[in-house]
RODO-2510 file (C-alpha; in nm, 4 decimals, decimal comma):
residues 266
     n   res          X          Y          Z
     1     m    13,8430     9,4734     3,8380
     2     r    13,4856     9,3620     3,8941
     3     t    13,2608     9,1556     3,6713
     4     f    12,8837     9,1780     3,7067
     5     v    12,6906     8,8735     3,5864
     6     v    12,3330     8,9902     3,5331
     7     g    12,0317     8,7580     3,5316
     8     d    11,7437     8,7537     3,2823
     9     v    11,6269     9,1124     3,2235
    10     h    11,3297     9,0324     2,9967
    11     g    11,2491     9,3879     2,8954
    12     c    11,2590     9,5297     3,2490
    13     v    11,4582     9,8414     3,1655
    14     r    11,3700    10,0424     3,4781
    15     e    11,4866     9,7613     3,7025
    16     l    11,8070     9,7238     3,5000
    17     g    11,8816    10,0930     3,5389
    18     e    11,8276    10,0745     3,9130
    19     l    12,0464     9,7651     3,9413
    20     v    12,3323     9,9277     3,7509
    21     r    12,3093    10,2352     3,9721
    22     k    12,3375    10,0144     4,2811
    23     l    12,6354     9,8322     4,1315
    24     n    12,8032    10,1693     4,0683
    25     p    13,0495    10,0422     3,8042
    26     d    13,3735    10,2191     3,7218
    27     g    13,5928    10,2139     3,4141
    28     g    13,7675     9,8845     3,4864
    29     d    13,4491     9,6845     3,5410
    30     s    13,2712     9,4567     3,2952
    31     f    12,9229     9,3104     3,2455
    32     v    12,8131     8,9639     3,1376
    33     f    12,4422     8,9165     3,0707
    34     v    12,3123     8,5592     3,0981
    35     g    12,0680     8,6128     2,8106
    36     d    11,6991     8,6864     2,7599
    37     l    11,7221     9,0621     2,7422
    38     l    11,4068     9,0434     2,5310
    39     d    11,0335     8,9701     2,5696
    40     k    10,7872     8,9413     2,8585
    41     g    10,8666     9,2811     3,0144
    42     p    10,7528     9,6271     2,9009
    43     d    11,0491     9,7528     2,6954
    44     s    11,2741     9,5032     2,5200
    45     v    11,4120     9,7635     2,2799
    46     g    11,4846     9,9955     2,5718
    47     v    11,6864     9,7190     2,7402
    48     v    11,8935     9,6596     2,4259
    49     r    11,9601    10,0348     2,3961
    50     y    12,0528    10,0567     2,7645
    51     v    12,3021     9,7731     2,7248
    52     q    12,4358     9,9424     2,4122
    53     d    12,4976    10,2537     2,6220
    54     l    12,6846    10,0421     2,8779
    55     r    12,9111     9,9179     2,5990
    56     r    13,0351    10,2723     2,5424
    57     s    13,1969    10,2720     2,8878
    58     f    13,2419     9,9084     2,9866
    59     s    13,3202     9,5681     2,8438
    60     v    12,9866     9,3920     2,7829
    61     t    12,9277     9,0291     2,6837
    62     l    12,5865     8,8881     2,5972
    63     v    12,5388     8,5158     2,6428
    64     e    12,2594     8,4176     2,4067
    65     g    11,9294     8,3210     2,5643
    66     n    11,6507     8,1209     2,4082
    67     h    11,4592     8,4437     2,3435
    68     e    11,7519     8,5984     2,1548
    69     e    11,7787     8,2747     1,9554
    70     k    11,4073     8,2842     1,8754
    71     h    11,4373     8,6438     1,7505
    72     r    11,7452     8,5422     1,5504
    73     r    11,5409     8,2750     1,3705
    74     f    11,2586     8,5228     1,3128
    75     r    11,4975     8,7729     1,1524
    76     r    11,6517     8,4969     0,9390
    77     h    11,3104     8,4050     0,7997
    78     l    11,2305     8,7679     0,7211
    79     d    11,5695     8,8283     0,5579
    80     a    11,5250     8,5179     0,3415
    81     g    11,1760     8,6237     0,2317
    82     r    11,0050     8,3492     0,4315
    83     d    10,7400     8,5823     0,5702
    84     s    10,4816     8,3069     0,6089
    85     v    10,7224     8,0963     0,8142
    86     a    10,8040     8,3947     1,0353
    87     a    10,4346     8,4742     1,0767
    88     a    10,3662     8,1184     1,1923
    89     m    10,6116     8,1461     1,4824
    90     k    10,4752     8,1845     1,8331
    91     t    10,4449     8,5552     1,9338
    92     a    10,5269     8,6584     1,5754
    93     d    10,3449     8,9921     1,6005
    94     h    10,5350     9,0774     1,9176
    95     m    10,8686     8,9859     1,7586
    96     r    10,7853     9,1826     1,4443
    97     q    10,7149     9,4914     1,6551
    98     i    11,0481     9,4622     1,8366
    99     t    11,2390     9,3875     1,5154
   100     s    11,0956     9,6950     1,3450
   101     q    11,2356     9,9187     1,6214
   102     l    11,5865     9,7744     1,6366
   103     e    11,8648     9,9657     1,4665
   104     a    12,1362     9,7873     1,2684
   105     e    12,3747     9,8405     1,5602
   106     d    12,1298     9,6686     1,7953
   107     v    12,0914     9,3676     1,5674
   108     e    12,4678     9,3395     1,5242
   109     f    12,5100     9,3310     1,9023
   110     l    12,2452     9,0599     1,9419
   111     e    12,3979     8,8574     1,6588
   112     k    12,7378     8,8628     1,8311
   113     s    12,6080     8,6941     2,1451
   114     v    12,7962     8,3824     2,2582
   115     l    12,6837     8,0400     2,3755
   116     w    12,8923     8,0558     2,6908
   117     c    13,1422     8,2877     2,8566
   118     p    13,4468     8,1794     3,0624
   119     l    13,5491     8,3801     3,3684
   120     g    13,8870     8,3380     3,5336
   121     g    14,1496     8,0737     3,4709
   122     d    14,2282     7,9295     3,1299
   123     p    13,9598     8,0037     2,8653
   124     f    13,9248     7,6280     2,8079
   125     e    13,9434     7,5403     3,1782
   126     p    13,7824     7,8433     3,3438
   127     d    13,7171     7,8939     3,7125
   128     h    13,3621     8,0021     3,6258
   129     v    13,1397     7,9711     3,3220
   130     v    12,8248     8,1621     3,2263
   131     v    12,5507     7,9956     3,0220
   132     h    12,1857     8,0761     2,9731
   133     g    12,0018     7,7509     3,0415
   134     g    12,2514     7,4910     3,1537
   135     i    12,5187     7,2335     3,0757
   136     m    12,4313     6,8873     2,9484
   137     p    12,5669     6,6107     3,1754
   138     s    12,6783     6,4174     2,8665
   139     w    12,9152     6,6903     2,7450
   140     r    13,2848     6,6086     2,7765
   141     e    13,3789     6,9505     2,6438
   142     l    13,1910     7,2733     2,5934
   143     p    13,0534     7,3330     2,2425
   144     a    13,1824     7,6102     2,0177
   145     v    13,1243     7,9587     2,1548
   146     n    12,9554     8,0371     1,8220
   147     p    12,7225     7,7387     1,7668
   148     y    12,6031     7,8743     1,4317
   149     l    12,9333     7,7712     1,2734
   150     l    12,8609     7,4079     1,3588
   151     p    12,6863     7,1566     1,1290
   152     g    12,3199     7,0832     1,1937
   153     k    12,3308     6,7982     1,4472
   154     a    12,6188     6,9499     1,6444
   155     r    12,4479     7,2895     1,6397
   156     r    12,1229     7,1447     1,7735
   157     e    12,3135     6,9697     2,0512
   158     a    12,4987     7,2900     2,1441
   159     l    12,1796     7,4968     2,1500
   160     k    12,0423     7,2752     2,4256
   161     a    12,2462     7,5060     2,6510
   162     l    11,9821     7,7726     2,5850
   163     r    11,6804     7,5674     2,6932
   164     l    11,8064     7,3081     2,9381
   165     r    11,6211     7,2673     3,2651
   166     h    11,5643     6,9038     3,3450
   167     v    11,7466     6,5848     3,2512
   168     d    11,6454     6,2199     3,2579
   169     s    11,8146     5,9405     3,4483
   170     e    12,0698     5,8991     3,1672
   171     g    12,1500     6,2707     3,1480
   172     g    11,9381     6,3335     2,8400
   173     f    11,7471     6,6527     2,7631
   174     v    11,3867     6,6643     2,8914
   175     m    11,1480     6,8883     2,6987
   176     l    10,9614     7,1591     2,8876
   177     g    10,6334     7,0113     3,0051
   178     d    10,7608     6,6531     3,0069
   179     e    10,9305     6,6815     3,3442
   180     t    10,7672     6,5538     3,6631
   181     s    10,8346     6,6151     4,0291
   182     e    11,0850     6,3269     4,0115
   183     t    11,2838     6,4635     3,7152
   184     p    11,6174     6,6132     3,8322
   185     f    11,7090     6,9694     3,7530
   186     w    12,0358     6,9811     3,5583
   187     a    12,2237     7,1861     3,8210
   188     d    12,1459     6,9269     4,0880
   189     v    12,3571     6,6740     3,8983
   190     y    12,6181     6,9053     3,7412
   191     d    12,9605     6,7989     3,8699
   192     g    13,1462     7,1259     3,8094
   193     r    13,3596     6,9864     3,5278
   194     f    13,3612     7,3210     3,3433
   195     g    13,3893     7,5418     3,6514
   196     f    13,1297     7,6999     3,8757
   197     c    12,8342     7,7942     3,6570
   198     f    12,6233     8,1103     3,6559
   199     f    12,2978     8,0610     3,4676
   200     g    11,9519     8,2061     3,4027
   201     h    11,6481     8,0730     3,2140
   202     e    11,4746     7,9063     3,5081
   203     a    11,2931     8,1680     3,7147
   204     f    11,3387     8,1010     4,0853
   205     m    11,0880     8,3155     4,2731
   206     e    11,3056     8,3441     4,5789
   207     k    11,4614     8,6216     4,7865
   208     s    11,8169     8,5384     4,6819
   209     p    11,9980     8,3496     4,4036
   210     k    11,9334     7,9757     4,3879
   211     l    12,2455     7,7896     4,5011
   212     f    12,3493     7,4459     4,3787
   213     p    12,6696     7,2515     4,4547
   214     h    12,8513     7,3846     4,1464
   215     a    12,6150     7,6488     4,0075
   216     v    12,3887     7,9395     4,0924
   217     g    12,0652     8,0484     3,9273
   218     l    12,0457     8,4242     3,8759
   219     d    11,6972     8,4498     3,7238
   220     l    11,4751     8,5599     4,0114
   221     g    11,1718     8,6243     3,7922
   222     c    11,1849     9,0003     3,7496
   223     a    10,9288     8,9851     3,4662
   224     y    10,6948     8,7949     3,6992
   225     g    10,7181     9,0509     3,9779
   226     g    11,0267     8,9026     4,1433
   227     k    11,3767     9,0470     4,1432
   228     l    11,6557     9,1355     3,9022
   229     c    11,9858     8,9985     4,0265
   230     a    12,3569     9,0330     3,9535
   231     a    12,6490     8,8307     4,0846
   232     i    12,9566     9,0404     4,1659
   233     l    13,3010     8,8972     4,1000
   234     e    13,6191     9,0787     4,1963
   235     d    13,9428     8,9584     4,0364
   236     d    13,7441     8,6562     3,9130
   237     r    13,6289     8,5662     4,2645
   238     l    13,2608     8,5700     4,3638
   239     i    13,2167     8,8185     4,6465
   240     d    12,8489     8,9183     4,6609
   241     y    12,5108     8,9575     4,4910
   242     e    12,3024     9,2675     4,4271
   243     m    11,9260     9,2682     4,3697
   244     v    11,6407     9,5066     4,2979
   245     d    11,2668     9,4423     4,3210
   246     a    11,0468     9,4463     4,0119
   247     y    10,8216     9,7485     3,9792
   248     s    10,5310     9,5370     3,8585
   249     i    10,4182     9,1952     3,7370
   250     y    10,4629     9,2038     3,3597
   251     a    10,3951     8,8427     3,2580
   252     e    10,2394     8,5201     3,3810
   253     r    10,4437     8,2067     3,4343
   254     y    10,3938     7,8732     3,2644
   255     k    10,2534     7,6028     3,4909
   256     n    10,3251     7,2365     3,4277
   257     p    10,0544     7,0224     3,5915
   258     k    10,2911     6,7231     3,6013
   259     a    10,5499     6,8994     3,8165
   260     e    10,5392     7,0613     4,1574
   261     t    10,7265     7,3728     4,0489
   262     k    10,6281     7,6503     3,8079
   263     l    10,8471     7,6991     3,5018
   264     e    10,8708     7,9982     3,2745
   265     d    10,7499     7,9468     2,9184
   266     t    10,9943     7,9341     2,6282
***
């Protein structure tokens, strides 16, 4: 049995199709997506439909990304009749266009995404764990897989896993744009307490996945003209990576003048 952990797709449906063809899955294989199927690229709805097609033949798990969470909030506002609140959200017109094209089955799939996914070992002490953004150094245990069942403060703490990049000297969350060249990236200080971590969110414009002592970044910036990447595990053991080049540059990256590196926008 193989498990393919796929980095941020961001609407790049052609690249996803090519990657899956190179992976050549069979009936016993499964897919875990690290989140951010949506936005930035040319065909978010096409990506959701493609993943839905995969579900008809393979086990598929979607770890929620910050873009799925943003669309979730947008849909909640619309469903509750808070149209003005939805309209005030960043990229509201873009989200409205995507939402209008999603079928009920698509929305149900997105709503069933999880905060993290264990791979191998005991579900509460896995060999590997998949998250979208990262793992807070202060956590002594992983939050609930479904953070939306948690009360407000606990839910907000859990959802940091979707947006985490940098931490301060005490392990606290650093907002995007507040980091400097001296601010550590979370994976540099992650001690592996929850297993080896596969993550996305931060776009590393490199030729291969970004390796850390106890983690690996799988977002290689496909939407920015980089690569779409998948880690390949066989019998819960990492054996290889597969990558395809982006066909085009679909979006521009956020640049923080206080830091040396470029970070993707939320």
